[in-house]
C-alpha positions as CSV (number, residue, x, y, z in Angstrom):
1,X,10.3,-120.4,12.6
2,X,12.6,-123.2,11.4
3,X,14.2,-125.6,13.8
4,X,17.9,-125.4,14.7
5,X,20.1,-127.9,13.0
6,X,21.0,-129.4,16.4
7,X,17.5,-130.7,16.7
8,X,17.9,-132.7,13.5
9,X,21.4,-133.9,14.4
10,X,20.3,-135.1,17.9
11,X,17.1,-136.7,16.4
12,X,19.4,-138.8,14.3
13,X,21.4,-139.9,17.4
14,X,18.2,-140.8,19.2
15,X,17.0,-142.7,16.2
16,X,20.1,-144.8,16.1
17,X,19.7,-145.8,19.7
18,X,16.0,-146.5,19.2
19,X,16.9,-149.0,16.4
20,X,19.3,-150.8,18.7
21,X,17.0,-150.8,21.8
22,X,14.0,-151.9,19.8
23,X,15.7,-154.9,18.2
24,X,17.2,-155.9,21.6
25,X,14.0,-155.5,23.5
26,X,11.8,-157.4,21.1
27,X,14.3,-160.2,20.6
28,X,15.5,-160.6,24.2
29,X,12.7,-163.0,25.3
30,X,13.3,-165.1,22.1
31,X,17.1,-165.0,22.5
32,X,17.0,-166.0,26.2
33,X,14.3,-168.6,25.5
34,X,16.6,-170.2,22.9
35,X,19.2,-170.6,25.7
36,X,16.6,-172.6,27.6
37,X,15.2,-170.1,30.1
38,X,11.5,-169.9,31.0
39,X,9.3,-166.8,31.4
40,X,10.1,-166.2,35.1
41,X,13.9,-166.7,34.5
42,X,13.7,-164.3,31.5
43,X,11.9,-161.8,33.7
44,X,14.7,-162.1,36.3
45,X,17.3,-161.5,33.6
46,X,15.4,-158.4,32.4
47,X,15.0,-157.2,36.0
48,X,18.8,-157.5,36.6
49,X,19.4,-155.7,33.3
50,X,17.0,-152.9,34.3
51,X,18.7,-152.5,37.7
52,X,22.1,-152.1,36.0
53,X,20.9,-149.7,33.3
54,X,19.2,-147.6,36.1
55,X,22.5,-147.4,38.1
56,X,24.2,-146.4,34.9
57,X,21.7,-143.5,34.4
58,X,22.1,-142.5,38.1
59,X,25.9,-142.6,38.3
60,X,27.1,-141.4,34.8
61,X,25.9,-137.7,35.3
62,X,28.1,-137.5,38.5
63,X,31.3,-137.8,36.3
64,X,32.6,-134.3,35.8
65,X,33.3,-134.1,32.1
66,X,32.1,-131.8,29.3
67,X,28.8,-132.6,27.6
68,X,30.6,-133.3,24.3
69,X,33.0,-135.8,25.9
70,X,30.1,-137.3,27.8
71,X,28.2,-138.0,24.6
72,X,31.2,-139.6,22.9
73,X,31.8,-141.8,25.9
74,X,28.2,-143.0,25.9
75,X,28.5,-143.9,22.2
76,X,31.8,-145.7,22.8
77,X,30.4,-147.8,25.7
78,X,27.3,-148.8,23.6
79,X,29.5,-149.9,20.7
80,X,31.7,-151.9,23.0
81,X,28.8,-153.6,24.7
82,X,27.6,-154.9,21.3
83,X,31.0,-156.3,20.5
84,X,30.6,-158.3,23.7
85,X,27.2,-159.7,22.5
86,X,28.8,-160.7,19.2
87,X,31.7,-162.5,20.7
88,X,30.2,-164.1,23.8
89,X,26.8,-165.9,24.3
90,X,25.0,-166.8,27.4
91,X,22.8,-164.9,29.9
92,X,25.8,-163.7,32.0
93,X,27.5,-162.1,29.0
94,X,24.2,-160.7,28.0
95,X,23.7,-158.9,31.3
96,X,27.4,-157.8,31.4
97,X,26.9,-156.2,27.9
98,X,23.8,-154.5,29.1
99,X,25.7,-153.1,32.1
100,X,28.6,-151.9,30.1
101,X,26.5,-150.2,27.4
102,X,23.8,-148.8,29.7
103,X,21.3,-150.6,27.4
104,X,17.6,-150.2,28.2
105,X,15.7,-153.4,27.5
106,X,12.5,-151.6,28.0
107,X,12.5,-150.8,24.3
108,X,12.6,-147.1,25.1
109,X,15.5,-144.7,25.1
110,X,15.9,-144.1,28.9
111,X,19.6,-143.5,28.9
112,X,22.0,-140.9,30.1
113,X,22.1,-139.4,26.6
114,X,18.7,-137.9,27.1
115,X,19.6,-135.3,29.7
116,X,22.4,-133.9,27.4
117,X,20.3,-134.0,24.2
118,X,17.2,-132.5,25.8
119,X,19.2,-129.6,27.3
120,X,20.9,-128.9,23.9
121,X,17.5,-128.8,22.1
122,X,15.9,-126.6,24.7
123,X,19.0,-124.3,24.6
124,X,18.7,-123.7,20.9
125,X,14.9,-123.9,20.6
126,X,13.7,-121.0,22.7
127,X,10.3,-120.2,21.1
128,X,7.4,-122.1,22.6
129,X,6.0,-123.4,19.3
130,X,9.4,-124.3,17.9
131,X,10.2,-126.1,21.1
132,X,7.0,-128.1,20.9
133,X,7.7,-129.0,17.3
134,X,11.3,-129.8,18.0
135,X,10.5,-132.3,20.7
136,X,7.9,-133.9,18.4
137,X,10.5,-134.3,15.7
138,X,13.0,-135.6,18.2
139,X,10.6,-138.3,19.4
140,X,9.0,-139.0,16.0
141,X,12.3,-139.9,14.5
142,X,12.8,-142.4,17.3
143,X,9.6,-144.3,16.7
144,X,9.9,-144.0,12.9
145,X,13.3,-145.8,13.1
146,X,11.8,-148.2,15.7
147,X,9.4,-149.3,13.0
148,X,12.3,-150.0,10.7
149,X,14.0,-151.9,13.5
150,X,10.9,-154.0,13.9
151,X,10.6,-154.6,10.2
152,X,14.2,-155.9,10.2
153,X,13.1,-158.7,12.6
154,X,10.9,-160.0,9.8
155,X,14.1,-161.3,8.2
156,X,14.8,-163.6,11.1
157,X,12.4,-166.5,10.4
158,X,15.3,-168.6,11.5
159,X,16.8,-166.3,14.1
160,X,20.5,-165.3,13.6
161,X,21.3,-163.4,16.7
162,X,24.9,-162.8,15.8
163,X,23.8,-161.0,12.6
164,X,21.3,-159.0,14.7
165,X,24.0,-157.9,17.2
166,X,26.4,-157.0,14.4
167,X,23.9,-154.7,12.7
168,X,23.2,-153.1,16.0
169,X,27.0,-152.6,16.5
170,X,27.3,-150.8,13.1
171,X,24.4,-148.6,14.1
172,X,26.1,-147.8,17.5
173,X,29.3,-146.8,15.7
174,X,27.2,-144.5,13.4
175,X,26.1,-142.5,16.4
176,X,29.6,-140.8,16.4
177,X,28.6,-139.0,13.2
178,X,25.8,-136.8,14.5
179,X,27.7,-136.3,17.8
180,X,30.7,-135.0,15.8
181,X,28.5,-132.4,14.2
182,X,26.7,-131.1,17.3
183,X,27.9,-128.0,19.2
184,X,27.0,-129.1,22.7
185,X,26.1,-126.2,25.0
186,X,27.6,-126.2,28.5
187,X,25.8,-124.9,31.6
188,X,27.6,-121.8,32.8
189,X,29.9,-122.8,35.6
190,X,28.8,-120.0,37.9
191,X,25.2,-121.3,37.7
192,X,25.9,-125.0,38.3
193,X,26.2,-124.7,42.1
194,X,23.3,-122.2,42.5
195,X,20.7,-123.7,44.8
196,X,17.3,-124.1,43.2
197,X,14.7,-121.6,44.3
198,X,11.8,-123.0,46.3
199,X,9.3,-123.0,43.4
200,X,11.7,-124.9,41.0
201,X,12.7,-127.3,43.7
202,X,9.0,-128.0,44.5
203,X,8.2,-128.6,40.8
204,X,11.1,-131.0,40.4
205,X,10.1,-132.9,43.6
206,X,6.4,-133.1,42.5
207,X,7.2,-134.2,39.0
208,X,9.7,-136.8,40.3
209,X,6.9,-138.5,42.3
210,X,4.4,-138.3,39.5
211,X,6.8,-139.6,36.8
212,X,7.7,-142.4,39.2
213,X,4.1,-143.6,39.1
214,X,3.9,-143.5,35.3
215,X,7.2,-145.3,35.1
216,X,6.1,-148.0,37.5
217,X,3.0,-148.7,35.4
218,X,5.0,-148.5,32.2
219,X,7.6,-150.9,33.4
220,X,5.0,-153.6,33.6
221,X,4.2,-153.4,29.9
222,X,7.5,-152.3,28.3
223,X,8.5,-153.7,24.9
224,X,10.4,-156.7,26.2
225,X,7.4,-157.6,28.4
226,X,4.9,-157.2,25.6
227,X,7.1,-159.4,23.4
228,X,7.3,-162.0,26.2
229,X,3.5,-161.8,26.9
230,X,2.6,-162.4,23.2
231,X,5.1,-165.2,23.0
232,X,3.8,-166.9,26.2
233,X,0.1,-166.4,25.6
234,X,-0.1,-166.9,21.8
235,X,3.2,-168.7,21.1
236,X,4.3,-166.2,18.3
237,X,7.7,-166.3,16.6
238,X,10.3,-163.6,16.5
239,X,9.3,-162.8,12.9
240,X,5.6,-162.4,14.0
241,X,6.7,-160.2,16.9
242,X,8.5,-158.1,14.3
243,X,5.2,-157.6,12.5
244,X,3.4,-156.6,15.7
245,X,6.0,-154.0,16.7
246,X,6.4,-152.7,13.1
247,X,2.8,-151.6,13.3
248,X,3.2,-150.4,16.9
249,X,6.0,-148.1,15.9
250,X,4.4,-146.8,12.7
251,X,1.2,-145.9,14.6
252,X,3.2,-144.4,17.4
253,X,5.4,-142.3,15.1
254,X,2.4,-140.9,13.2
255,X,0.6,-140.0,16.4
256,X,3.6,-138.2,17.7
257,X,3.5,-135.9,14.6
258,X,0.1,-134.6,15.9
259,X,1.4,-134.0,19.4
260,X,2.8,-130.5,18.7
261,X,-0.4,-129.5,16.9
262,X,-2.5,-130.5,19.9
263,X,-0.1,-128.9,22.3
264,X,-0.3,-125.6,20.4
265,X,-4.1,-125.8,20.3
266,X,-5.0,-126.9,23.9
267,X,-1.7,-126.7,25.8
268,X,0.9,-129.3,26.8
269,X,-0.7,-130.4,30.0
270,X,-4.1,-131.3,28.5
271,X,-2.3,-133.0,25.6
272,X,-0.4,-135.1,28.1
273,X,-3.3,-136.1,30.2
274,X,-6.2,-136.5,27.7
275,X,-4.2,-138.6,25.2
276,X,-2.7,-140.7,28.0
277,X,-6.0,-141.5,29.6
278,X,-7.4,-142.8,26.3
279,X,-4.4,-145.0,25.7
280,X,-4.7,-146.6,29.1
281,X,-8.3,-147.5,28.5
282,X,-7.1,-149.5,25.5
283,X,-4.2,-150.9,27.5
284,X,-6.6,-152.5,29.9
285,X,-8.7,-154.0,27.1
286,X,-5.8,-155.8,25.4
287,X,-6.3,-159.2,27.3
288,X,-10.1,-159.0,27.5
289,X,-10.7,-161.6,24.7
290,X,-8.3,-164.5,24.2
291,X,-7.8,-163.7,20.6
292,X,-4.4,-162.7,19.0
293,X,-6.1,-160.5,16.5
294,X,-8.2,-158.6,19.1
295,X,-5.3,-158.3,21.5
296,X,-3.2,-156.8,18.6
297,X,-6.0,-154.5,17.7
298,X,-6.3,-153.0,21.2
299,X,-2.5,-152.7,21.4
300,X,-2.5,-150.8,18.1
301,X,-5.4,-148.6,19.3
302,X,-3.4,-147.9,22.5
303,X,-0.4,-146.8,20.5
304,X,-2.5,-144.2,18.6
305,X,-2.2,-142.0,21.7
306,X,0.1,-143.7,24.2
307,X,3.2,-141.6,23.3
308,X,1.6,-138.3,22.4
309,X,2.4,-137.1,25.9
310,X,6.1,-137.6,25.5
311,X,6.9,-134.5,23.3
312,X,4.4,-132.5,25.3
313,X,6.1,-133.6,28.5
314,X,9.6,-132.8,27.2
315,X,8.4,-129.3,26.2
316,X,6.6,-128.9,29.6
317,X,9.6,-129.9,31.8
318,X,12.0,-127.9,29.7
319,X,9.8,-124.8,30.0
320,X,8.7,-124.9,33.6
321,X,12.3,-125.6,34.8
322,X,14.7,-122.6,34.3
323,X,17.5,-123.2,31.8
324,X,20.4,-123.4,34.3
325,X,18.7,-126.3,36.1
326,X,17.5,-128.3,33.1
327,X,20.3,-130.8,32.8
328,X,20.1,-131.6,36.5
329,X,16.3,-131.8,36.5
330,X,16.2,-133.9,33.3
331,X,18.8,-136.3,34.8
332,X,16.5,-136.6,37.9
333,X,13.5,-137.3,35.8
334,X,15.2,-139.8,33.5
335,X,16.7,-141.5,36.6
336,X,13.3,-141.7,38.2
337,X,11.6,-143.0,35.0
338,X,14.3,-145.6,34.6
339,X,14.5,-146.6,38.3
340,X,10.8,-147.1,38.8
341,X,10.6,-149.3,35.7
342,X,13.1,-151.7,37.3
343,X,10.5,-153.9,39.2
344,X,8.3,-154.2,36.1
345,X,9.9,-157.2,34.4
346,X,10.1,-159.3,37.6
347,X,6.5,-158.5,38.6
348,X,5.2,-159.0,35.1
349,X,7.0,-162.3,34.5
350,X,5.4,-163.7,37.7
351,X,2.0,-162.4,36.7
352,X,2.4,-163.8,33.1
353,X,3.2,-167.2,34.5
354,X,0.2,-167.1,36.9
355,X,-2.5,-164.7,35.6
356,X,-1.4,-163.1,32.3
357,X,-4.3,-160.6,32.0
358,X,-3.5,-158.9,35.3
359,X,-0.3,-157.4,33.8
360,X,-2.5,-155.0,31.8
361,X,-5.0,-154.3,34.5
362,X,-2.3,-153.3,36.9
363,X,-0.4,-151.2,34.5
364,X,-3.4,-149.4,33.2
365,X,-4.8,-148.6,36.7
366,X,-1.4,-147.1,37.9
367,X,-1.0,-145.0,34.8
368,X,-4.5,-143.6,34.9
369,X,-4.0,-142.6,38.5
370,X,-0.8,-140.7,37.4
371,X,-2.8,-138.9,34.7
372,X,-5.4,-137.7,37.1
373,X,-2.9,-136.6,39.8
374,X,-0.8,-134.8,37.2
375,X,-3.8,-132.9,35.9
376,X,-4.9,-131.9,39.4
377,X,-1.4,-130.5,40.1
378,X,-0.7,-128.7,36.8
379,X,-4.0,-128.0,35.1
380,X,-3.5,-124.3,35.6
381,X,-0.1,-124.2,33.9
382,X,0.1,-121.8,30.9
383,X,2.6,-122.3,28.1
384,X,5.2,-119.6,28.0
């Protein structure tokens, strides 16, 4: 069964955002460092940015507008925020731009767009296998373009941040093209105010708590923090960071292609848990030896499985939650994942300044605890 064209169109949209967020996340420690800020001050700036982007994700779904209008508004705000970055320099303007555009400096697309796009895909992809494959393509395109974004940073041996922001602006404007082609489905009005049944409400509540654990651990080692850690510990350049994250995104993109095959073979829950556990072992090993090559090697090994749970998780949540509640549930999950990443940059920057290796030990332990608790709760789930 072929995928619906909406999956391809929204995959393009997600890819565009991934290009922007990857370049901003990897470059943010270098940009802010060029303005004279140290690692803790950079961590504070990233923390403030995460707070603002989280509030954006929480508050935007409250606005009562159609999904199509919502998508265009998000694209317009992102474009305008990049204009601000081009015209004005300094940490205050950087934070203002992040607030206006709802930009995630985690390097991942944790924005208000996701709830709309995931609902649209699950609306058109009703078959289990096609849904698993659709979310694999949706996430693969994101990391594939993330690799291209990282490769673009190789050009900045002498960083030109204005050029970087301009390219991101052009990409943001390009997001209007796929959105113009998509026929966004709307939730039936008569179903919007229906109270969730007890089972669905319980699942949303349980997953909210579980995803918060994963997000808390992930926030300690997001792209911006990894970039800051390698810069602080090994004194790498922006161009060298581009090489690291080029490989990271290529490996991640290739691994995501296998996610749907594993999900179809052993189920989405086992795919989520088993691959995630392996990745977290490698995460803990990253700082074991003080060697740039060995740290890079364990980072790349971690990426071979670290995001294979994402398509499986998207398929899982958009299967176990009934269709009429999916936008609301996805908004809750995205808000939780964004919100619990907020403390990460501040905590990690302090740890990096004091005991750099503990960043990875803390993140890996929290994320492994999430894996085991999730498996205990949902191990008996059977794909529809």
